[in-house]
KOLLO-307189 format. One record per residue: x, y, z of N, C-alpha, C, O in turn; residue in one letter. Coordinates in nm, 4 decimals, padded with zeros to 6 digits. Example, Ala and Ser with C-alpha at 12.3 -4.5 7.8 and 13.67 -1.06 7.14 Angstrom:
<nodes>
{{01.3190, -00.5690, 00.7800}, {01.2300, -00.4500, 00.7800}, {01.3200, -00.3300, 00.7800}, {01.4236, -00.3319, 00.8465}, "a"}
{{01.2850, -00.2250, 00.7080}, {01.3670, -00.1060, 00.7140}, {01.2900, 00.0030, 00.7870}, {01.3409, 00.1138, 00.8039}, "s"}
</nodes>
This chain:
<nodes>
{{13.9137, 12.5901, -13.7800}, {13.8122, 12.5278, -13.8618}, {13.6790, 12.5965, -13.8352}, {13.6554, 12.6499, -13.7269}, "m"}
{{13.5947, 12.5942, -13.9334}, {13.4655, 12.6581, -13.9162}, {13.3699, 12.5675, -13.8393}, {13.3915, 12.4468, -13.8284}, "s"}
{{13.2653, 12.6272, -13.7868}, {13.1669, 12.5507, -13.7100}, {13.0933, 12.4486, -13.7964}, {13.0530, 12.3433, -13.7469}, "n"}
{{13.0756, 12.4786, -13.9247}, {13.0049, 12.3876, -14.0135}, {13.0829, 12.2589, -14.0328}, {13.0240, 12.1510, -14.0397}, "e"}
{{13.2137, 12.2692, -14.0415}, {13.2953, 12.1508, -14.0638}, {13.3010, 12.0615, -13.9410}, {13.3130, 11.9396, -13.9533}, "k"}
{{13.2926, 12.1210, -13.8227}, {13.2990, 12.0433, -13.6996}, {13.1645, 11.9827, -13.6641}, {13.1568, 11.8969, -13.5762}, "e"}
{{13.0584, 12.0258, -13.7307}, {12.9272, 11.9720, -13.7013}, {12.8555, 12.0470, -13.5911}, {12.7450, 12.0088, -13.5526}, "g"}
{{12.9155, 12.1525, -13.5395}, {12.8526, 12.2317, -13.4350}, {12.7807, 12.3498, -13.4995}, {12.8342, 12.4154, -13.5889}, "k"}
{{12.6591, 12.3755, -13.4528}, {12.5835, 12.4886, -13.5058}, {12.5866, 12.6023, -13.4044}, {12.5746, 12.5809, -13.2838}, "k"}
{{12.6031, 12.7238, -13.4566}, {12.5939, 12.8387, -13.3668}, {12.4466, 12.8683, -13.3431}, {12.3628, 12.8354, -13.4270}, "s"}
{{12.4136, 12.9305, -13.2289}, {12.2730, 12.9584, -13.2005}, {12.2135, 13.0514, -13.3052}, {12.2811, 13.1408, -13.3560}, "p"}
{{12.0866, 13.0295, -13.3367}, {12.0198, 13.1097, -13.4371}, {11.9846, 13.2479, -13.3862}, {11.9972, 13.2781, -13.2675}, "g"}
{{11.9409, 13.3297, -13.4779}, {11.9073, 13.4685, -13.4465}, {11.7930, 13.4757, -13.3451}, {11.7993, 13.5544, -13.2506}, "f"}
{{11.6906, 13.3959, -13.3634}, {11.5740, 13.3972, -13.2740}, {11.6140, 13.3531, -13.1334}, {11.5681, 13.4115, -13.0352}, "i"}
{{11.6973, 13.2527, -13.1226}, {11.7388, 13.2057, -12.9898}, {11.8280, 13.3097, -12.9214}, {11.8266, 13.3215, -12.7988}, "s"}
{{11.9057, 13.3852, -13.0003}, {11.9882, 13.4915, -12.9424}, {11.8995, 13.6023, -12.8860}, {11.9287, 13.6569, -12.7795}, "k"}
{{11.7914, 13.6357, -12.9568}, {11.6992, 13.7388, -12.9077}, {11.6320, 13.6916, -12.7800}, {11.6189, 13.7683, -12.6845}, "i"}
{{11.5895, 13.5663, -12.7775}, {11.5270, 13.5112, -12.6571}, {11.6225, 13.5138, -12.5389}, {11.5833, 13.5482, -12.4274}, "g"}
{{11.7460, 13.4778, -12.5629}, {11.8475, 13.4786, -12.4564}, {11.8709, 13.6212, -12.4057}, {11.8870, 13.6434, -12.2857}, "r"}
{{11.8727, 13.7174, -12.4985}, {11.8921, 13.8572, -12.4612}, {11.7825, 13.9035, -12.3641}, {11.8122, 13.9659, -12.2623}, "f"}
{{11.6570, 13.8731, -12.3956}, {11.5481, 13.9180, -12.3097}, {11.5457, 13.8449, -12.1756}, {11.5060, 13.9029, -12.0745}, "f"}
{{11.5874, 13.7195, -12.1734}, {11.5982, 13.6478, -12.0457}, {11.7066, 13.7109, -11.9582}, {11.6873, 13.7293, -11.8380}, "k"}
{{11.8206, 13.7438, -12.0192}, {11.9286, 13.8094, -11.9457}, {11.8855, 13.9478, -11.8984}, {11.9174, 13.9893, -11.7870}, "d"}
{{11.8131, 14.0182, -11.9841}, {11.7632, 14.1514, -11.9492}, {11.6711, 14.1447, -11.8278}, {11.6814, 14.2277, -11.7374}, "l"}
{{11.5833, 14.0490, -11.8253}, {11.4920, 14.0328, -11.7131}, {11.5696, 14.0010, -11.5851}, {11.5370, 14.0535, -11.4786}, "q"}
{{11.6706, 13.9166, -11.5945}, {11.7517, 13.8833, -11.4780}, {11.8273, 14.0034, -11.4246}, {11.8366, 14.0222, -11.3032}, "g"}
{{11.8817, 14.0852, -11.5144}, {11.9560, 14.2044, -11.4718}, {11.8620, 14.3088, -11.4109}, {11.8992, 14.3783, -11.3163}, "e"}
{{11.7411, 14.3197, -11.4648}, {11.6453, 14.4161, -11.4120}, {11.6067, 14.3807, -11.2680}, {11.5819, 14.4699, -11.1869}, "t"}
{{11.6015, 14.2527, -11.2364}, {11.5681, 14.2104, -11.1001}, {11.6783, 14.2475, -11.0008}, {11.6515, 14.2601, -10.8813}, "k"}
{{11.8025, 14.2652, -11.0489}, {11.9147, 14.2988, -10.9616}, {11.9209, 14.4473, -10.9279}, {11.9930, 14.4870, -10.8364}, "k"}
{{11.8461, 14.5296, -11.0011}, {11.8517, 14.6742, -10.9814}, {11.7935, 14.7099, -10.8451}, {11.6889, 14.6584, -10.8056}, "v"}
{{11.8624, 14.7989, -10.7737}, {11.8116, 14.8486, -10.6456}, {11.7449, 14.9827, -10.6742}, {11.8121, 15.0819, -10.7024}, "v"}
{{11.6138, 14.9843, -10.6666}, {11.5380, 15.1042, -10.6983}, {11.5361, 15.1974, -10.5785}, {11.5235, 15.1511, -10.4651}, "w"}
{{11.5483, 15.3290, -10.6009}, {11.5470, 15.4241, -10.4888}, {11.4068, 15.4374, -10.4297}, {11.3062, 15.4137, -10.4964}, "p"}
{{11.4039, 15.4761, -10.3020}, {11.2751, 15.4972, -10.2368}, {11.2156, 15.6301, -10.2832}, {11.2831, 15.7111, -10.3467}, "s"}
{{11.0890, 15.6505, -10.2504}, {11.0210, 15.7748, -10.2892}, {11.0907, 15.8947, -10.2257}, {11.1045, 15.9996, -10.2886}, "k"}
{{11.1341, 15.8790, -10.1019}, {11.2024, 15.9877, -10.0318}, {11.3338, 16.0233, -10.1020}, {11.3658, 16.1413, -10.1167}, "k"}
{{11.4092, 15.9238, -10.1450}, {11.5351, 15.9480, -10.2159}, {11.5116, 16.0181, -10.3497}, {11.5875, 16.1071, -10.3881}, "q"}
{{11.4065, 15.9774, -10.4199}, {11.3762, 16.0397, -10.5490}, {11.3405, 16.1865, -10.5305}, {11.3868, 16.2721, -10.6058}, "v"}
{{11.2581, 16.2156, -10.4300}, {11.2188, 16.3546, -10.4027}, {11.3407, 16.4368, -10.3630}, {11.3577, 16.5489, -10.4110}, "i"}
{{11.4253, 16.3829, -10.2766}, {11.5459, 16.4534, -10.2337}, {11.6382, 16.4813, -10.3524}, {11.6875, 16.5931, -10.3679}, "n"}
{{11.6611, 16.3815, -10.4349}, {11.7488, 16.3997, -10.5516}, {11.6902, 16.4994, -10.6501}, {11.7642, 16.5749, -10.7134}, "n"}
{{11.5584, 16.5006, -10.6639}, {11.4932, 16.5965, -10.7530}, {11.5170, 16.7380, -10.7048}, {11.5472, 16.8263, -10.7851}, "t"}
{{11.5041, 16.7614, -10.5750}, {11.5289, 16.8957, -10.5200}, {11.6748, 16.9365, -10.5386}, {11.7034, 17.0526, -10.5680}, "w"}
{{11.7659, 16.8432, -10.5219}, {11.9083, 16.8736, -10.5429}, {11.9317, 16.9179, -10.6868}, {12.0043, 17.0144, -10.7108}, "v"}
{{11.8712, 16.8487, -10.7824}, {11.8876, 16.8843, -10.9232}, {11.8262, 17.0216, -10.9509}, {11.8873, 17.1033, -11.0198}, "v"}
{{11.7071, 17.0480, -10.8986}, {11.6405, 17.1770, -10.9220}, {11.7247, 17.2916, -10.8664}, {11.7443, 17.3927, -10.9338}, "i"}
{{11.7739, 17.2765, -10.7447}, {11.8549, 17.3816, -10.6830}, {11.9852, 17.4013, -10.7607}, {12.0268, 17.5148, -10.7841}, "v"}
{{12.0485, 17.2935, -10.8001}, {12.1740, 17.3028, -10.8759}, {12.1533, 17.3742, -11.0094}, {12.2353, 17.4572, -11.0487}, "t"}
{{12.0458, 17.3429, -11.0782}, {12.0174, 17.4075, -11.2062}, {11.9903, 17.5562, -11.1857}, {12.0366, 17.6388, -11.2645}, "v"}
{{11.9160, 17.5913, -11.0811}, {11.8877, 17.7322, -11.0533}, {12.0158, 17.8097, -11.0202}, {12.0356, 17.9206, -11.0698}, "c"}
{{12.1010, 17.7527, -10.9382}, {12.2268, 17.8193, -10.9027}, {12.3148, 17.8348, -11.0264}, {12.3732, 17.9409, -11.0480}, "v"}
{{12.3245, 17.7308, -11.1066}, {12.4057, 17.7390, -11.2285}, {12.3484, 17.8445, -11.3232}, {12.4239, 17.9185, -11.3863}, "a"}
{{12.2158, 17.8519, -11.3336}, {12.1529, 17.9530, -11.4179}, {12.1818, 18.0939, -11.3700}, {12.2066, 18.1834, -11.4507}, "g"}
{{12.1788, 18.1141, -11.2385}, {12.2097, 18.2461, -11.1831}, {12.3557, 18.2846, -11.2081}, {12.3851, 18.3991, -11.2424}, "l"}
{{12.4446, 18.1907, -11.1912}, {12.5876, 18.2176, -11.2139}, {12.6115, 18.2515, -11.3607}, {12.6778, 18.3505, -11.3916}, "v"}
{{12.5583, 18.1706, -11.4502}, {12.5778, 18.1958, -11.5933}, {12.5124, 18.3274, -11.6333}, {12.5699, 18.4036, -11.7110}, "i"}
{{12.3927, 18.3553, -11.5812}, {12.3259, 18.4824, -11.6097}, {12.4059, 18.6009, -11.5589}, {12.4172, 18.7024, -11.6276}, "g"}
{{12.4617, 18.5887, -11.4386}, {12.5431, 18.6965, -11.3827}, {12.6673, 18.7232, -11.4663}, {12.7005, 18.8384, -11.4943}, "g"}
{{12.7352, 18.6171, -11.5057}, {12.8542, 18.6323, -11.5906}, {12.8149, 18.6948, -11.7241}, {12.8880, 18.7787, -11.7767}, "v"}
{{12.7013, 18.6555, -11.7792}, {12.6543, 18.7108, -11.9059}, {12.6268, 18.8606, -11.8940}, {12.6637, 18.9374, -11.9828}, "d"}
{{12.5627, 18.9024, -11.7859}, {12.5331, 19.0447, -11.7657}, {12.6625, 19.1248, -11.7513}, {12.6770, 19.2319, -11.8103}, "i"}
{{12.7558, 19.0723, -11.6727}, {12.8829, 19.1427, -11.6526}, {12.9585, 19.1563, -11.7847}, {13.0066, 19.2647, -11.8177}, "i"}
{{12.9690, 19.0475, -11.8598}, {13.0410, 19.0528, -11.9870}, {12.9694, 19.1410, -12.0894}, {13.0351, 19.2097, -12.1676}, "l"}
{{12.8366, 19.1402, -12.0902}, {12.7610, 19.2264, -12.1819}, {12.7870, 19.3728, -12.1507}, {12.8088, 19.4532, -12.2413}, "s"}
{{12.7846, 19.4073, -12.0227}, {12.8121, 19.5460, -11.9835}, {12.9555, 19.5855, -12.0181}, {12.9802, 19.6984, -12.0605}, "n"}
{{13.0487, 19.4943, -12.0003}, {13.1880, 19.5211, -12.0333}, {13.2053, 19.5452, -12.1836}, {13.2758, 19.6379, -12.2234}, "l"}
{{13.1429, 19.4643, -12.2656}, {13.1509, 19.4801, -12.4115}, {13.0854, 19.6111, -12.4521}, {13.1403, 19.6843, -12.5344}, "v"}
{{12.9692, 19.6421, -12.3961}, {12.9021, 19.7688, -12.4277}, {12.9885, 19.8885, -12.3870}, {12.9945, 19.9877, -12.4596}, "n"}
{{13.0537, 19.8801, -12.2743}, {13.1395, 19.9864, -12.2274}, {13.2587, 20.0054, -12.3228}, {13.2975, 20.1184, -12.3522}, "l"}
{{13.3150, 19.8966, -12.3696}, {13.4281, 19.9043, -12.4616}, {13.3873, 19.9651, -12.5966}, {13.4625, 20.0438, -12.6540}, "l"}
{{13.2683, 19.9289, -12.6476}, {13.2243, 19.9814, -12.7774}, {13.1791, 20.1267, -12.7690}, {13.1921, 20.1998, -12.8672}, "f"}
{{13.1266, 20.1707, -12.6552}, {13.0895, 20.3102, -12.6389}, {13.2133, 20.3985, -12.6335}, {13.2126, 20.5110, -12.6836}, "r"}
{{13.3184, 20.3476, -12.5732}, {13.4413, 20.4254, -12.5596}, {13.5204, 20.4326, -12.6891}, {13.6053, 20.5206, -12.7036}, "g"}
{{13.4955, 20.3436, -12.7827}, {13.5754, 20.3402, -12.9060}, {13.5332, 20.4431, -13.0069}, {13.5917, 20.4514, -13.1149}, "a"}
</nodes>
């Protein structure tokens, strides 16, 4: 049976939005934020990882470019 026939009303759109923001605020309070030291450490890890990945990709690109050039010169 539908809610209208039973006499029960579903919550309105405005009350759903209000409930959403109340739940959002409660969940935000549960978040464990990292310390400044952890943020700095993680930032350095990301920077180093990106640099190493860039060097590896650049190295592979140079090797493959030279290989392709060598193949086309010989043809």
